[in-house]
C-alpha positions as CSV (number, residue, x, y, z in Angstrom):
1,X,-8.1,8.4,-2.2
2,X,-10.0,6.7,-5.0
3,X,-13.8,6.9,-5.1
4,X,-14.1,3.2,-4.2
5,X,-11.8,3.5,-1.2
6,X,-13.7,6.5,0.0
7,X,-17.0,4.6,-0.2
8,X,-15.5,1.7,1.7
9,X,-14.1,4.0,4.3
10,X,-17.5,5.6,4.9
11,X,-19.1,2.2,4.9
12,X,-16.7,1.1,7.6
13,X,-17.5,4.2,9.7
14,X,-21.2,3.4,9.4
15,X,-20.5,-0.1,10.6
16,X,-18.6,1.1,13.6
17,X,-21.4,3.5,14.4
18,X,-23.9,0.6,14.2
19,X,-21.8,-1.5,16.6
20,X,-21.8,1.4,19.1
21,X,-25.5,1.8,18.9
22,X,-26.1,-1.9,19.4
23,X,-23.8,-2.3,22.4
24,X,-24.4,1.0,24.3
25,X,-27.9,0.0,25.5
26,X,-26.4,-3.2,27.0
27,X,-23.6,-1.3,28.8
28,X,-25.8,1.3,30.5
29,X,-28.0,-0.1,33.2
30,X,-31.7,0.3,32.6
31,X,-31.3,1.8,29.1
32,X,-32.8,-1.3,27.4
33,X,-36.0,-0.7,29.5
34,X,-36.2,2.8,28.0
35,X,-37.6,3.9,24.6
36,X,-34.3,5.6,23.8
37,X,-32.3,2.4,24.4
38,X,-34.6,0.2,22.3
39,X,-34.5,2.8,19.5
40,X,-30.7,2.9,19.6
41,X,-30.7,-0.9,19.3
42,X,-33.1,-1.0,16.4
43,X,-31.2,1.8,14.5
44,X,-27.9,0.0,15.2
45,X,-29.2,-3.2,13.7
46,X,-30.5,-1.4,10.7
47,X,-27.3,0.5,10.2
48,X,-25.2,-2.8,10.5
49,X,-27.4,-4.4,7.8
50,X,-27.0,-1.4,5.5
51,X,-23.3,-1.2,6.0
52,X,-22.7,-4.9,5.3
53,X,-24.8,-4.6,2.1
54,X,-22.9,-1.5,1.0
55,X,-19.6,-3.2,1.6
56,X,-20.5,-6.1,-0.7
57,X,-21.8,-3.7,-3.4
58,X,-18.8,-1.4,-3.2
59,X,-16.4,-4.3,-3.2
60,X,-18.0,-6.1,-6.1
61,X,-15.1,-5.6,-8.4
62,X,-12.6,-8.4,-7.6
63,X,-9.3,-7.9,-9.6
64,X,-7.9,-11.3,-8.6
65,X,-11.0,-13.1,-10.0
66,X,-10.8,-11.0,-13.3
67,X,-7.2,-12.0,-13.6
68,X,-7.9,-15.6,-12.9
69,X,-10.6,-15.8,-15.5
70,X,-8.4,-14.0,-18.0
71,X,-5.7,-16.5,-17.6
72,X,-8.1,-19.5,-17.8
73,X,-9.9,-18.3,-21.0
74,X,-6.7,-17.1,-22.6
75,X,-5.1,-20.5,-22.2
76,X,-8.2,-22.5,-23.1
77,X,-8.8,-20.7,-26.4
78,X,-5.2,-19.8,-27.0
79,X,-5.9,-16.1,-27.4
80,X,-3.2,-13.5,-28.0
81,X,-5.0,-10.8,-26.0
82,X,-8.1,-10.7,-23.8
83,X,-10.3,-8.3,-21.8
84,X,-12.7,-9.4,-19.0
85,X,-15.3,-7.1,-17.6
86,X,-15.4,-6.2,-13.9
87,X,-18.4,-8.4,-13.2
88,X,-17.0,-11.3,-15.2
89,X,-20.0,-11.3,-17.6
90,X,-18.2,-10.2,-20.7
91,X,-15.0,-11.3,-22.5
92,X,-13.3,-9.9,-25.6
93,X,-10.3,-11.6,-27.2
94,X,-8.7,-12.4,-30.4
95,X,-6.4,-15.0,-31.9
96,X,-3.8,-14.0,-34.6
97,X,-3.2,-17.6,-35.6
98,X,-6.9,-18.4,-36.2
99,X,-7.6,-14.8,-37.4
100,X,-10.6,-14.8,-35.1
101,X,-12.4,-12.3,-32.8
102,X,-14.2,-13.8,-29.8
103,X,-17.0,-12.1,-27.9
104,X,-18.2,-14.1,-24.9
105,X,-21.1,-13.2,-22.6
106,X,-23.2,-14.6,-19.8
107,X,-25.4,-11.6,-19.2
108,X,-28.6,-10.2,-20.7
109,X,-27.3,-7.0,-22.4
110,X,-30.6,-5.1,-21.9
111,X,-30.7,-5.6,-18.1
112,X,-27.2,-6.6,-17.2
113,X,-28.5,-9.6,-15.3
114,X,-26.4,-12.7,-15.4
115,X,-28.3,-15.4,-17.3
116,X,-25.8,-18.2,-17.4
117,X,-23.9,-19.3,-14.3
118,X,-20.2,-19.9,-15.2
119,X,-21.1,-20.6,-18.8
120,X,-20.5,-18.3,-21.7
121,X,-22.3,-17.8,-25.0
122,X,-19.6,-17.4,-27.6
123,X,-19.6,-15.5,-30.9
124,X,-16.5,-16.1,-33.0
125,X,-16.0,-14.1,-36.1
126,X,-13.2,-14.1,-38.7
127,X,-11.3,-10.8,-38.3
128,X,-11.7,-9.9,-41.9
129,X,-15.5,-10.2,-41.6
130,X,-15.7,-7.4,-38.9
131,X,-16.7,-4.1,-40.6
132,X,-17.1,-1.9,-37.5
133,X,-16.5,-1.7,-33.8
134,X,-18.6,0.5,-31.5
135,X,-17.9,1.4,-27.9
136,X,-21.2,2.2,-26.2
137,X,-21.3,4.0,-22.9
138,X,-24.6,4.3,-20.9
139,X,-26.4,3.3,-24.2
140,X,-24.7,6.1,-26.2
141,X,-22.1,5.3,-28.9
142,X,-18.9,7.2,-28.0
143,X,-16.8,5.5,-30.7
144,X,-18.2,4.6,-34.1
145,X,-15.3,3.2,-36.0
146,X,-16.0,3.1,-39.7
147,X,-12.4,3.2,-41.0
148,X,-8.9,2.6,-39.8
149,X,-8.1,6.3,-39.5
150,X,-11.1,7.0,-37.2
151,X,-10.2,4.2,-34.8
152,X,-6.6,5.2,-34.8
153,X,-7.6,8.8,-33.9
154,X,-9.9,7.5,-31.2
155,X,-7.2,5.2,-29.7
156,X,-4.6,8.0,-29.7
157,X,-7.0,10.6,-28.2
158,X,-8.7,8.3,-25.8
159,X,-12.5,8.1,-25.4
160,X,-15.1,8.6,-22.8
161,X,-13.9,12.0,-21.6
162,X,-16.3,14.0,-23.7
163,X,-18.5,11.9,-25.9
164,X,-22.1,12.6,-26.4
165,X,-23.1,11.4,-22.9
166,X,-22.1,13.9,-20.2
167,X,-23.6,12.0,-17.3
168,X,-21.3,12.2,-14.2
169,X,-21.6,8.4,-13.5
170,X,-20.9,5.6,-16.0
171,X,-22.9,2.4,-15.3
172,X,-22.4,0.4,-18.4
173,X,-19.8,0.2,-21.2
174,X,-20.2,-2.3,-24.1
175,X,-18.2,-3.2,-27.1
176,X,-20.2,-4.0,-30.2
177,X,-18.8,-5.8,-33.3
178,X,-20.7,-5.3,-36.7
179,X,-19.8,-8.1,-39.1
180,X,-20.6,-9.5,-42.6
181,X,-22.1,-12.6,-41.0
182,X,-25.6,-13.0,-42.3
183,X,-26.8,-15.2,-39.4
184,X,-25.1,-13.1,-36.7
185,X,-24.5,-9.6,-38.1
186,X,-23.6,-8.1,-34.8
187,X,-22.5,-9.1,-31.3
188,X,-21.7,-7.2,-28.1
189,X,-20.5,-7.8,-24.6
190,X,-20.0,-5.7,-21.4
191,X,-16.6,-4.1,-20.8
192,X,-18.0,-2.7,-17.6
193,X,-21.3,-3.3,-15.8
194,X,-22.3,-2.0,-12.3
195,X,-25.3,-0.6,-10.5
196,X,-23.0,1.6,-8.6
197,X,-21.1,3.0,-11.5
198,X,-17.9,4.9,-12.0
199,X,-17.5,8.6,-11.5
200,X,-16.4,10.3,-14.7
201,X,-12.7,11.1,-14.8
202,X,-12.1,9.1,-11.6
203,X,-9.0,6.9,-11.5
204,X,-11.1,3.8,-11.9
205,X,-12.8,5.1,-15.0
206,X,-9.5,6.3,-16.6
207,X,-7.9,2.9,-15.9
208,X,-10.9,1.1,-17.6
209,X,-10.6,3.2,-20.7
210,X,-6.8,3.0,-20.8
211,X,-7.1,-0.8,-20.8
212,X,-9.9,-0.8,-23.4
213,X,-7.8,1.6,-25.6
214,X,-4.9,-0.7,-25.4
215,X,-7.0,-3.6,-26.7
216,X,-8.4,-1.5,-29.5
217,X,-4.9,-0.4,-30.5
218,X,-3.7,-4.0,-30.7
219,X,-6.7,-4.9,-32.8
220,X,-6.2,-1.9,-35.1
221,X,-2.5,-2.9,-35.7
222,X,-3.6,-6.5,-36.4
223,X,-6.4,-5.7,-38.7
224,X,-5.1,-2.6,-40.6
225,X,-4.1,-4.8,-43.6
226,X,-7.2,-7.0,-43.5
227,X,-10.2,-4.8,-43.2
228,X,-11.8,-1.3,-43.3
229,X,-12.4,-0.8,-39.6
């Protein structure tokens, strides 16, 4: 069972317990007139509120919404490939025909709080102006790509399993592009952003990095004759 499914199961059990605590005082005559019955009712109401809140938190990643947004943006901007973050706040994509890298965000990178509702701030860079791509996990750089060979090695070997950050839970993963653009020398967006986080080496974390690796691998193949990555 995945971490997320385990959390949802435990949340469901808490909700069932809360329902029992709420209804038992009504089923036993005179219990509501007793301190124990009133206490059970209050605790049941508290547990029900907590379980509902946890359900929405643990179920915040909505794959169908991510896929829907991917399709919409990919079609709108005619992108060859795209990656949308779990919370829909970050988008990475590129166009071979226009030779352009797109980074789109609607979140404050320092806090992770969404700042634009359904509107994205877009940075678009010619691919040959990108000099470096960093992957940042929990505010620590785990890939610092300064040349084609290093990014190739990172893609083949994967990333996020060791790194310099050994925390057991991953809360934020960002991709950062360093460019030759004088006005906008760098730009970054979330690949993953959650207050709950992913347990390191869980199936969800491995799937996230697998997808991100695939995107980096495609970019490496596209750019290997255009730039020093």
